[in-house]
N, C-alpha and C positions, 0 to 999 in steps of 0.2 A: 485175623478176624474168626474166617469160616474152621482158622485149627483150632480160637483160642470156644466156638461152641464149638468144638470133638470130645472138645481133654473134661466141657460143662457134667454131661455128666459120670464121670470119672470122676472128680470133683466131688458129686453129689451124694454119691459112694460112697465114701471113706468118709464124709462125711457123717450118715449116715449108722458106715455098721462100729465104730469107732468115734465116739464128736469128742469124746476128752485129748485124741493125742488130735488125732485136726484145728481142735485148739491150740493147741503146745505152734502145731504147725502154723497157724497164723502168728500166736505172740513173739514166732523169731522173723519173722513178714515187715517190709518199708511198708509203714498206714497206711501212702497212697496202695501197693499191693496189697495188704487186707480192706485195705476198703472195697478193692473190685472182688474181691473175691466175697463178702461179705453181701455188698452188692448183687454180686452173679444170680446164690441161693439162693431156695424158694422161703418165701417167708419165716414157716418154723421150724428150717434147715441152720437160717439162723439165731435163729433166737437159741434155740439148745445150746447152740456152738457159744453164742455168750454168757450161758451162764456159768458154761466153761471156762470166760476172760475174767481180768483181771479189772481190777469199778473202770482206776485209773483210764485205763488202758482203750476200752472198753470206751469211754467217753471222748478222747482220744482221736479212738475210728469214726463219730459219732459225729461227733464237731461241725463236718464240712458232707453231714451228709446230705441225699435227697427226702424233705418234708415226707414226701412217700412213704419213701423206707424206715426213717425214726419210726414217723407214722404208725405202721403197721408192724417194724419190734419191740415202742416202747408199748402199743395196744396185751403183747401176748404177750409181755413179761410181765411180776408180781409187782403191785401197785406199789412196796418197797424196796424193791430192784432197782425198779424204776426209778424210781424218788433219790436212789444214791446213784446213781448212773448221770441222772440229772443232776445231783450239788453238784457231783463237778466236773458240768459243762464250762467252758467260758460262760462271762458276761454275756456277750455281745450274739453266741452260740443258744444261749439259753432265754433269749428277748426275740431270734430270731426262725425258734425252732416248736416254742408256747404255742402259739398259735394252730403245728399243725393237734395237737396233742387234743385226743375226746377230751367230752367234757367232764365226762365223769373220773377219766384216772386224770386232765389235771388239780380236780377237787382231791382225790385222792394225798398227788407225790407236795403241793401246795398243803395239808393237814401232814401231815408225813416232816414235811420242815419246819415246821415249825418249832419244831420237838429242839432240845439242843444237841445237838452232834457226838455227846461225848453221850447222853440220855441212853436208854431204854427202846425210850419213844420210837429214836430213828431205827433198831433195828427188828422192830417185833410187824410177826407181821397180823394182817388180819380177814387170812383162812381159816379161822374156826366155828367148833360147834356149837350152835347156843340153842336154849330151848325156852320158850316161858312157863312160870310155873307152875299155869294150871291146863299145861299140855299132859296129857297121858301115855301113862308106857309106852299102848298101845299107840296112840299116834310121834313120840317117839322112834318106835321100833322104823319104824314107814318109813318118816325122812329118812333114816343111817341107813335105808333099805334104800332109798331111789340117789342118795350120797353114796351107793357105794362104785361108783365106779370113778371115782372121787379119792387124793390120794389125805386122811381122817388125820389135824395135825397131832392129835393124842389120845390118849385110850380111854376120853373124861371129855363128858359135853358137861357147859360151862350151864347153871338155869336163870338166866331173868328177870328182873319188876314186868309196869309195862310203863313205866319206865327209860327202860333197859340199864338198868343200876343191877350188875352183880349179887345175888343172896348166895348165889349154892355150887354147890360141884360134885354130877352129879360119874359114879363108878358105872363104869357099862357092867361089869357082872350085877351091882345093882337093877341098876334098868335088863338084864338076863332072868331075875329074882321076882319082880311083880309080877304081883296081879297087872292084866293090859288094861283096869281102869281106875287102876289107879294112880294119885297126880303129882308131879316133880316133883313138888314143897311136899309134902307126904317122905319121900326118901332121900331126899337130898344134902348135902353136910355141910351145914352151916358155915361151921369156923374152913374158911377161904384163910390164904394167903392170897394176895395178889403183890401188887408193884405196880409201885403210882409213875405213870409216861416220863416221870421225870426224874425218877433219879438212877445213877450214874452205874453205869453198865456195867464198874467196876466193881460199885455194891450191892449191886445184884445179883451177880456172878456166886460172891461171900453167901446173896443166903440162899441161891437154890445150891447150896453145895452143902452146905449146913443142914439141910433139911433134905439133901436126897433127892430132893423134884428132877423127874426131865421137860417140864416147862411150865407159867405160873399165868395167869392170869394182867392184864395189862389199865389199868382204871387214870379216873381222871380225880380230882380231887373231889369229886359231890360220885365218882363209883362207879362210875357210870366201864362198860367193859366197851373199851379198845380193840385189846387183838390177845394173840398169848405171846410170848418170848420161847426159843427152848431152847437147852439148856449150853447143847451144840453153837448153834444164829452164838449165842454167850458169849460158849469157849472160843468163834473160831475169830470176832466180833474187837476180845480183847488181843487174842490174841496175833491179830493185824495191826492193834493201835500202837503196841508192845513193838512191833517188828516196823512200824512205819517212819515209830521214836526215835532207838537207836539205828535206819538209817542214815532219818532228819541229824542226828547226833555227830553225825562226820560227811556232813553234806551232800549225801545221795537222795536223789530224791523216792520222797515216799511209795509215791505209786511207782516206779523203778523193778526189773521181778531178774532175773540170772539173763533168761534169753528174751529180757526188750531188748528190740533193734539196736544196733550205736550208734548212733543218732539220736532217740530220743533219752537215753540213760550221758549219752553230751552232752545236753541240754543242760539236760539238770543236773548236775554234778560239775558244769564250765565256771558257773559266775561264782562257787564258790569257792573256787579251786584259786581266780582271781580273791577273790579274797584273803587265803589266807597267804598267795603271794605280798599282796598288799602289808596284808599283820606280818612278815618275812621281812619283808625289806624296812619295815617300821625298828622292826631289833637288831638288825644289826646298820640302822644308822645309828644306832647308843649305840652300840660297840665301834663304831668309827670314828664320835668324840672322844672314847679314853685309848684310839692306835695310834696314838703317843705312848701314852703309858706300858701299856700290855708289851711293844717293839719293846724298852726299858727289859718289862718282867715279861718276858712269853710265859713264865710258869700261869701266870693269871689266864693265859688259855683253854691250859688244861682245865681250866676247873669250873667256868667258864657254866659247856654242859649237864651238869652235875648242879647245878642252884639253879636251872631255866628244868631237866624233868624231876628233880624232886620238887617246887614249885607246883613244876602239873599237874605231877601225881594225888600231891592234898590239896589237889584244889577239885585235881575229877572226883576225888572217895567221896568231896564236902557234895558236890556238883550232885554226883549218883543219887547219894541222899534221900539231898531237897528237889528232885527230880519226881522223884517212889515219893516225896508227903504231896509232892505239886499232885501228880493223876488220880492215887489216891486219898486227894482232896483232906488232909493230913492238917495239915498248916492254915490253924487261922488267921484269917488281916488285925487279929491284937495279940497272935507271938509272933508274928516274920520277925519285932525290933530283936525278941527272946533266943531264934534259933542261930538267926547268926551271930547275935556275940559267943552265944555260945558254942558252934561251929569255930570263929575264931577264937576262942579259951581250946578249944581241944587241937587248933594248930599248935597254940604256939607249944601248948607242953612234946607237939611233939616235931616241933621245933627246936627246942631245949634237948634238946633229947639227941633230935639227928646231928642240931650243929655240939653242939658236945663230941661226937664221935668223929664229928666232919671237920673240924678245929686237929683229932689228936692226932688221921693221918697229915693232914697240912702238914704240919710240925711234924714229925715224925721221915713223913716224903720230900722236905727241904730242908728240914731242920734249922726253921724262922716258926718261935713262939706268935711273931705278928701276923704271917699270915695264915695261925688255922683260926688268930683275935681276929682275922677278918672274911677270911674264909666261913669260920663259926657266927661269926654278926652275919653274917650274908642269908644264908642258910633262915638261923631264924625268923629273921623280917617276913624273907622271899614268904615261908610257910604260914606265919599267919595274915598277909593277906592275902597269899590263895584260898586258902582257907575260908579267909571273910570274899572275899570274891567268888568264890566257888559258889554260897550260900547267898551271897543280892545278887547277882544274875540275873538268874532265872529268875526269880521273883520281880525282875527289874522292869526282863523285859512278857513277863506276863503281867503287868500293867500297863505297857506301851504297847500293848495287843501283837507281837508277834510271835514266833512262835516260840518257846525256853529250847525244846529240842532242839533247832534249825542251829538258833544262831547260839547262845549258849555259850558251847565248843571251843569255838573261833575266836570268842572276846573274853573270856579266861586265858584259854592258849598266852595269845595279847598279849594283857595283861600280866603271865604269871611270867614272861617271857622278857619282859619289857623296862617290866617293875622289879627280875630279877635283875638283873643286870647290869642292873643304875646304881642299886642299891649295894652290887659283889665291887665294879667297879669306881663306883663313888668311896665307897668306904677305903678303897686297899690305893686311889690318890690319896684322899686321909692319910694313911697313913706311911700312903710311900716312901716316907727318912729311915722308916728303920723295913724296908722290902727290902731294900738296894742293901 
């Protein structure tokens, strides 16, 4: 205990000197060790460290924290970050810690969490500079000077009316050049670009990019000023969402990072590895049904991975296109059937070409035209099925309330492997008299 106390000043110095490096070291520890270190740090240092940690990992550390520690850290964080961390906590931890959050912060968190998960409302910051339209240039400058020690979010001040509705934007240069008694209403720019809080972050990012703005005001349906969104926040949020989807598609946890603790990563990956194992045994069971046929015609075993591989690749192409469409909100509900049929037709055309090429290779290789016919037909039907499945599975998963990014790839692999083997070996069984 004495040794730990003597090391604490050294740890504090490390966090003070290079918080980012210290936070990276914290992320490499086990959760138990990281919680112990975080709890031993003074609150300001703990808050600085939390700002450098991945949100999911921070939530994992704080879920079992003492209420007093959680309250102190949460109270010192930006409400948006506190809300994001709170959202990642398990339900029982939320219920236990909610009563220990200060009233004002609790209200801010609840308001932030009412916005859809992928909306700009979840990413906006409520720290912005606004003035009422009757305020004079002198009063505005005095207010800015009084806030000089705070980090202002942008080079713009927003102008609102008596009901906090956004009515204009004010450039700091215009303010400095204005006469002291001139009201802001007379110098503000009324043509204001704003974003509704429920707008998807992808769409908002595209709008900001087209206009080359580095920030934009966020409003509700009645144009009340709610906050601002910075371009850097939006880009970071979109990148996080994209990398999380990418990781989920391959069965890794969305909040897993390169240096996450081994046990943490293991908990995220093992369940999906078990699902993969079960689907692999299912495909093996299909092959086992034709064990006798394969024993008599060993050449069939050579073409099994060809059928599975091509079906998997074709399905993955359709899956990638549909997943992007879902993320970008490019697939209206009334056009889902059209999309699935289009992908099926596209893969049917690919199946004709690939099937003919495979049939020719098999015929030349083995000298039996019926083997070419079997592998060609098997390839065609498997690619059609792969295209239909790759388009339909993510849409169906979303309708069922599941995460398409996390389960679509595994289900697609099962369909293409199992059905591909079944079709190919079933055709081989039908033509076995000509193949032997």
